[in-house]
Kinemage of the C-alpha trace (Angstrom):
@kinemage 1
@onewidth
@group {chain A} dominant
@subgroup {mainchain}
@vectorlist {calphas} color= white
{ca met a 1} P 40.018 -71.394 16.011
{ca lys a 2} L 38.843 -73.044 19.224
{ca thr a 3} L 38.728 -76.803 19.400
{ca asn a 4} L 35.928 -78.649 21.150
{ca ser a 5} L 38.146 -79.033 24.186
{ca gln a 6} L 38.616 -75.280 24.283
{ca thr a 7} L 34.934 -74.452 24.060
{ca val a 8} L 33.550 -73.126 27.316
{ca thr a 9} L 29.865 -73.631 27.924
{ca asp a 10} L 28.345 -70.976 30.126
{ca lys a 11} L 26.077 -72.377 32.778
{ca val a 12} L 22.517 -71.117 32.504
{ca glu a 13} L 21.310 -69.776 35.835
{ca thr a 14} L 18.127 -71.469 37.019
{ca pro a 15} L 15.433 -69.573 38.956
{ca gln a 16} L 16.584 -71.409 42.093
{ca asp a 17} L 20.159 -70.253 41.440
{ca thr a 18} L 18.915 -66.678 41.038
{ca ala a 19} L 16.910 -66.840 44.254
{ca gln a 20} L 19.911 -68.174 46.191
{ca arg a 21} L 22.186 -65.519 44.682
{ca trp a 22} L 19.785 -62.775 45.748
{ca ile a 23} L 19.684 -64.176 49.270
{ca thr a 24} L 23.484 -64.361 49.395
{ca asp a 25} L 23.995 -60.891 47.909
{ca val a 26} L 21.636 -59.221 50.347
{ca ser a 27} L 22.740 -61.201 53.416
{ca ser a 28} L 25.247 -58.549 54.472
{ca leu a 29} L 22.459 -55.987 54.584
{ca val a 30} L 19.797 -58.034 56.338
{ca ser a 31} L 21.748 -60.553 58.375
{ca pro a 32} L 21.029 -60.531 62.106
{ca pro a 33} L 23.443 -58.466 64.167
{ca asp a 34} L 26.305 -60.220 65.941
{ca val a 35} L 24.289 -60.547 69.143
{ca cys a 36} L 21.697 -62.704 67.327
{ca ile a 37} L 24.419 -65.001 66.021
{ca arg a 38} L 25.909 -65.325 69.500
{ca val a 39} L 22.476 -66.088 70.959
{ca phe a 40} L 21.867 -68.765 68.338
{ca glu a 41} L 25.265 -70.386 68.942
{ca leu a 42} L 24.618 -70.485 72.686
{ca val a 43} L 21.131 -71.943 72.236
{ca glu a 44} L 22.490 -74.613 69.867
{ca ser a 45} L 25.242 -75.519 72.337
{ca asn a 46} L 22.603 -76.676 74.857
{ca lys a 47} L 24.448 -74.679 77.500
{ca ala a 48} L 22.106 -71.713 77.402
{ca thr a 49} L 20.842 -70.278 80.662
{ca ala a 50} L 18.692 -67.235 81.268
{ca gln a 51} L 21.676 -65.455 82.829
{ca lys a 52} L 24.079 -66.187 79.951
{ca leu a 53} L 21.562 -65.226 77.280
{ca gly a 54} L 20.624 -62.103 79.196
{ca glu a 55} L 24.274 -61.036 79.335
{ca ile a 56} L 24.667 -61.418 75.553
{ca ile a 57} L 21.429 -59.648 74.601
{ca ser a 58} L 22.037 -56.834 77.086
{ca cys a 59} L 25.175 -55.906 75.124
{ca asp a 60} L 22.792 -54.367 72.573
{ca pro a 61} L 20.819 -51.656 74.427
{ca ser a 62} L 18.505 -50.956 71.484
{ca leu a 63} L 17.595 -54.627 71.063
{ca thr a 64} L 17.144 -54.993 74.809
{ca ala a 65} L 14.742 -52.044 74.947
{ca arg a 66} L 12.687 -53.362 72.029
{ca leu a 67} L 12.484 -56.862 73.486
{ca leu a 68} L 11.341 -55.587 76.861
{ca arg a 69} L 8.689 -53.401 75.185
{ca val a 70} L 7.324 -56.463 73.375
{ca val a 71} L 7.378 -58.703 76.451
{ca asn a 72} L 5.637 -56.041 78.551
{ca ser a 73} L 2.971 -55.410 75.906
{ca ser a 74} L -0.479 -56.963 75.742
{ca phe a 75} L 0.942 -59.762 73.595
{ca tyr a 76} L 2.000 -61.588 76.746
{ca gln a 77} L -0.330 -60.087 79.373
{ca phe a 78} L 1.997 -60.740 82.309
{ca ser a 79} L 0.636 -59.551 85.648
{ca cys a 80} L 3.849 -57.781 86.700
{ca arg a 81} L 6.384 -55.712 84.795
{ca ile a 82} L 9.488 -57.478 83.467
{ca asp a 83} L 12.587 -55.314 83.774
{ca thr a 84} L 15.452 -57.591 82.685
{ca val a 85} L 16.138 -59.827 79.719
{ca ser a 86} L 17.027 -62.764 81.987
{ca arg a 87} L 13.631 -62.474 83.676
{ca ala a 88} L 11.967 -62.301 80.254
{ca ile a 89} L 13.724 -65.524 79.262
{ca thr a 90} L 12.572 -67.209 82.463
{ca val a 91} L 8.896 -66.456 81.843
{ca val a 92} L 8.837 -66.663 78.036
{ca gly a 93} L 11.292 -69.492 77.386
{ca ile a 94} L 14.603 -69.696 75.549
{ca ser a 95} L 13.248 -70.724 72.134
{ca glu a 96} L 10.457 -68.162 72.171
{ca leu a 97} L 12.837 -65.369 73.118
{ca tyr a 98} L 15.211 -66.351 70.305
{ca asn a 99} L 12.286 -66.115 67.868
{ca leu a 100} L 11.527 -62.654 69.237
{ca val a 101} L 15.167 -61.579 68.948
{ca ile a 102} L 15.116 -62.515 65.255
{ca ala a 103} L 11.740 -60.847 64.610
{ca val a 104} L 12.683 -57.573 66.307
{ca ser a 105} L 16.066 -57.547 64.544
{ca ala a 106} L 14.465 -58.355 61.193
{ca val a 107} L 12.153 -55.368 61.320
{ca lys a 108} L 15.123 -53.086 61.895
{ca ser a 109} L 17.445 -54.801 59.398
{ca phe a 110} L 14.991 -55.274 56.538
{ca ser a 111} L 13.699 -51.738 56.861
{ca arg a 112} L 17.093 -50.617 55.534
{ca ile a 113} L 16.398 -52.187 52.130
{ca pro a 114} L 15.484 -49.315 49.811
{ca ser a 115} L 12.244 -49.806 47.892
{ca phe a 116} L 10.685 -47.627 45.235
{ca val a 117} L 7.776 -50.021 44.751
{ca val a 118} L 5.867 -49.824 48.038
{ca asn a 119} L 5.619 -47.639 51.103
{ca ile a 120} L 7.763 -49.429 53.690
{ca asp a 121} L 5.490 -48.387 56.568
{ca thr a 122} L 2.480 -49.852 54.732
{ca phe a 123} L 4.470 -53.038 54.195
{ca trp a 124} L 5.273 -53.469 57.892
{ca arg a 125} L 1.786 -52.479 59.032
{ca his a 126} L 0.398 -55.283 56.867
{ca ser a 127} L 2.938 -57.659 58.394
{ca ile a 128} L 2.019 -56.568 61.931
{ca ser a 129} L -1.703 -57.052 61.248
{ca cys a 130} L -1.036 -60.488 59.813
{ca gly a 131} L 1.020 -61.414 62.877
{ca ile a 132} L -1.649 -60.259 65.322
{ca ile a 133} L -4.375 -62.220 63.530
{ca ala a 134} L -2.161 -65.315 63.186
{ca arg a 135} L -1.567 -65.342 66.928
{ca met a 136} L -5.294 -65.019 67.641
{ca leu a 137} L -6.086 -67.921 65.341
{ca ala a 138} L -3.267 -70.009 66.846
{ca arg a 139} L -4.712 -69.525 70.315
{ca arg a 140} L -8.132 -70.657 69.124
{ca cys a 141} L -6.522 -73.704 67.499
{ca gly a 142} L -4.740 -74.651 70.709
{ca val a 143} L -1.281 -74.200 69.150
{ca leu a 144} L 1.579 -74.505 71.629
{ca his a 145} L 3.316 -71.137 72.115
{ca pro a 146} L 0.956 -69.186 69.830
{ca glu a 147} L 3.176 -66.092 70.046
{ca arg a 148} L 5.504 -67.725 67.505
{ca leu a 149} L 2.774 -67.238 64.902
{ca phe a 150} L 3.095 -63.499 65.496
{ca val a 151} L 6.741 -63.875 64.459
{ca ala a 152} L 5.713 -65.821 61.342
{ca gly a 153} L 3.149 -63.170 60.432
{ca leu a 154} L 5.632 -60.388 60.966
{ca leu a 155} L 8.125 -62.043 58.605
{ca his a 156} L 5.796 -63.698 56.089
{ca asp a 157} L 6.428 -61.216 53.236
{ca ile a 158} L 10.123 -60.413 53.737
{ca gly a 159} L 10.845 -62.084 50.398
{ca ser a 160} L 8.869 -59.302 48.716
{ca leu a 161} L 11.440 -56.750 49.855
{ca leu a 162} L 14.169 -58.651 48.002
{ca ile a 163} L 12.088 -58.685 44.816
{ca tyr a 164} L 11.314 -54.978 45.167
{ca asn a 165} L 15.010 -54.272 45.632
{ca arg a 166} L 16.421 -56.448 42.843
{ca val a 167} L 13.868 -55.992 40.037
{ca pro a 168} L 11.864 -52.882 40.976
{ca glu a 169} L 10.236 -52.276 37.579
{ca thr a 170} L 9.106 -55.893 37.252
{ca ala a 171} L 7.919 -55.863 40.861
{ca arg a 172} L 5.936 -52.664 40.322
{ca asn a 173} L 4.172 -54.149 37.284
{ca leu a 174} L 3.366 -57.359 39.159
{ca val a 175} L 1.976 -55.476 42.170
{ca leu a 176} L -0.200 -53.301 39.927
{ca ala a 177} L -1.461 -56.328 37.992
{ca ala a 178} L -2.389 -58.127 41.233
{ca arg a 179} L -4.719 -55.253 42.260
{ca gly a 180} L -4.377 -56.001 45.948
{ca asn a 181} L -4.778 -59.778 45.588
{ca glu a 182} L -1.693 -61.488 47.027
{ca ser a 183} L -2.699 -64.877 45.631
{ca ile a 184} L -2.542 -63.424 42.126
{ca leu a 185} L 0.771 -61.758 42.959
{ca his a 186} L 2.168 -65.087 44.159
{ca arg a 187} L 1.237 -66.778 40.858
{ca thr a 188} L 2.488 -63.983 38.607
{ca glu a 189} L 5.815 -63.880 40.461
{ca his a 190} L 6.253 -67.562 39.624
{ca thr a 191} L 5.490 -66.868 35.986
{ca ala a 192} L 7.822 -63.869 35.701
{ca leu a 193} L 10.676 -64.969 37.973
{ca gly a 194} L 10.376 -68.705 38.529
{ca phe a 195} L 9.915 -68.229 42.280
{ca ser a 196} L 7.746 -66.183 44.625
{ca his a 197} L 8.202 -63.868 47.583
{ca ala a 198} L 7.016 -66.727 49.823
{ca glu a 199} L 9.832 -69.013 48.675
{ca leu a 200} L 12.406 -66.258 49.124
{ca gly a 201} L 11.076 -65.623 52.626
{ca gly a 202} L 11.360 -69.294 53.521
{ca met a 203} L 14.944 -69.329 52.280
{ca met a 204} L 15.792 -66.294 54.394
{ca leu a 205} L 14.302 -67.911 57.500
{ca asp a 206} L 16.436 -70.967 56.729
{ca gln a 207} L 19.503 -68.750 57.017
{ca trp a 208} L 18.209 -67.265 60.253
{ca his a 209} L 17.729 -70.742 61.755
{ca leu a 210} L 14.104 -70.288 62.751
{ca pro a 211} L 12.068 -73.434 63.590
{ca glu a 212} L 11.067 -75.624 60.665
{ca ala a 213} L 7.334 -75.134 61.220
{ca leu a 214} L 7.746 -71.352 60.965
{ca arg a 215} L 9.961 -71.634 57.888
{ca glu a 216} L 7.332 -73.780 56.182
{ca ala a 217} L 4.526 -71.459 57.298
{ca val a 218} L 6.224 -68.558 55.519
{ca arg a 219} L 7.248 -70.586 52.464
{ca tyr a 220} L 3.774 -72.058 51.958
{ca his a 221} L 1.438 -69.355 53.233
{ca his a 222} L -0.116 -69.122 49.747
{ca glu a 223} L -0.356 -72.905 49.329
{ca pro a 224} L -0.627 -74.412 52.834
{ca ala a 225} L -1.457 -77.927 51.618
{ca ala a 226} L 2.116 -78.191 50.279
{ca ala a 227} L 3.642 -77.872 53.754
{ca glu a 228} L 4.897 -81.104 55.331
{ca his a 229} L 5.908 -80.149 58.853
{ca gly a 230} L 4.047 -76.890 59.363
{ca arg a 231} L 0.719 -77.386 57.607
{ca leu a 232} L -1.368 -76.034 60.486
{ca glu a 233} L 0.919 -73.025 60.868
{ca ala a 234} L 0.827 -72.402 57.103
{ca ala a 235} L -2.987 -72.618 57.112
{ca ile a 236} L -3.204 -70.164 60.008
{ca leu a 237} L -0.834 -67.770 58.242
{ca his a 238} L -2.798 -68.078 54.991
{ca ile a 239} L -6.041 -67.111 56.729
{ca ala a 240} L -4.365 -64.319 58.699
{ca asp a 241} L -2.854 -62.875 55.515
{ca ala a 242} L -6.240 -62.849 53.765
{ca leu a 243} L -7.992 -61.263 56.757
{ca ala a 244} L -5.253 -58.621 57.097
{ca asn a 245} L -5.696 -57.671 53.436
{ca his a 246} L -9.457 -57.513 53.968
{ca gly a 247} L -9.061 -54.979 56.781
{ca glu a 248} L -8.505 -51.256 56.435
{ca gln a 249} L -5.448 -51.135 58.719
{ca gly a 250} L -3.399 -53.979 57.320
{ca ala a 251} L -3.906 -54.293 53.563
{ca phe a 252} L -0.573 -54.814 51.800
{ca ser a 253} L -1.658 -52.556 48.943
{ca gly a 254} L -2.833 -49.835 51.317
{ca glu a 255} L -6.479 -50.390 50.390
{ca ala a 256} L -8.715 -53.077 51.858
{ca ser a 257} L -9.667 -55.918 49.534
{ca thr a 258} L -13.408 -56.007 48.840
{ca glu a 259} L -13.421 -59.808 48.579
{ca leu a 260} L -12.185 -62.506 50.935
{ca phe a 261} L -10.960 -65.727 49.340
{ca ile a 262} L -10.090 -68.500 51.791
{ca asp a 263} L -10.456 -72.118 50.714
{ca asp a 264} L -12.741 -74.280 52.861
{ca asp a 265} L -9.971 -76.896 53.054
{ca val a 266} L -7.708 -74.358 54.745
{ca trp a 267} L -10.330 -73.644 57.387
{ca gly a 268} L -10.713 -77.412 57.766
{ca thr a 269} L -7.010 -77.764 58.553
{ca thr a 270} L -7.389 -75.363 61.470
{ca gly a 271} L -10.603 -76.934 62.753
{ca leu a 272} L -12.169 -73.467 62.929
{ca thr a 273} L -15.470 -72.435 61.398
{ca pro a 274} L -15.528 -69.015 59.675
{ca thr a 275} L -18.698 -67.740 61.342
{ca pro a 276} L -19.553 -64.027 61.212
{ca asp a 277} L -19.076 -63.906 64.994
{ca leu a 278} L -15.521 -65.252 64.715
{ca leu a 279} L -14.586 -62.866 61.918
{ca asp a 280} L -16.108 -59.895 63.739
{ca met a 281} L -14.251 -60.836 66.920
{ca ile a 282} L -10.944 -61.078 65.051
{ca thr a 283} L -11.536 -57.694 63.429
{ca glu a 284} L -12.294 -56.068 66.781
{ca glu a 285} L -9.367 -57.633 68.625
{ca thr a 286} L -7.001 -56.709 65.801
{ca arg a 287} L -8.119 -53.102 65.985
{ca glu a 288} L -7.458 -53.037 69.744
{ca gln a 289} L -3.969 -54.550 69.545
{ca tyr a 290} L -2.794 -52.987 66.315
{ca arg a 291} L -1.878 -49.542 67.629
{ca glu a 292} L 0.149 -50.950 70.505
{ca ala a 293} L 2.011 -53.325 68.186
{ca val a 294} L 2.892 -50.469 65.831
{ca asn a 295} L 4.232 -48.418 68.741
{ca val a 296} L 6.131 -51.324 70.284
{ca leu a 297} L 7.904 -52.121 67.015
{ca gly a 298} L 8.658 -48.487 66.246
{ca phe a 299} L 6.329 -47.521 63.390
């Protein structure tokens, strides 16, 4: 017979513990390649130069080619072609290029996560649409370095891939119940799991050392008022997500949502007015840039 001193009490895993365990378990599959880690360490050392960073990134020919395709695309609209990573760093900036390195690597790394819940191409096309729209809105809001909102849009739903991978049957039921409404999906994930794809995404960006405003934008893109340091970015991402789901090209469920729900307070945070002209312009510009973005990122 066990005495009280011999009794072992098993610790009950909290939802936060589960979320962190999932992040840790999957980190070997979706962690940035070594070159990203070396770039981050150099940037953090405050000894980074365009030449040194260029030498590190150029060790990965595939990453180099992808980066140069992005920098030479219409996203940046440079007047002359950029042929080297060091030149790209000079014109784009060290921090912005690091964000791009992570985004381009994430698309490749996360695409390796098997999912039986959604079509992975549909998933990334939604993310691309969201990123394009987020950058447009950021420009209209006068956000410094608006291209970083493309990175946030591209990565805003990466937490969903972890849910799809770890609890596929639950995830499938939640996606079906949401009927294309991501706000409903966000709430039902909380009910079923104790956390949402947005929180998981924010935790992953924490591990990837992306700027705090971008981490908060991803974590709070379904509840932007909760963000402390990235409220504007979260509001922009929230609107971009809703508009992407409302469009035929970028709906996360594969079918455009017939209704558009964006709180007036969120528009107020951005200082933009949702006029028909603005929404039509965003739709048209998204259509023009979408195909190039898909090609540049390899879909």
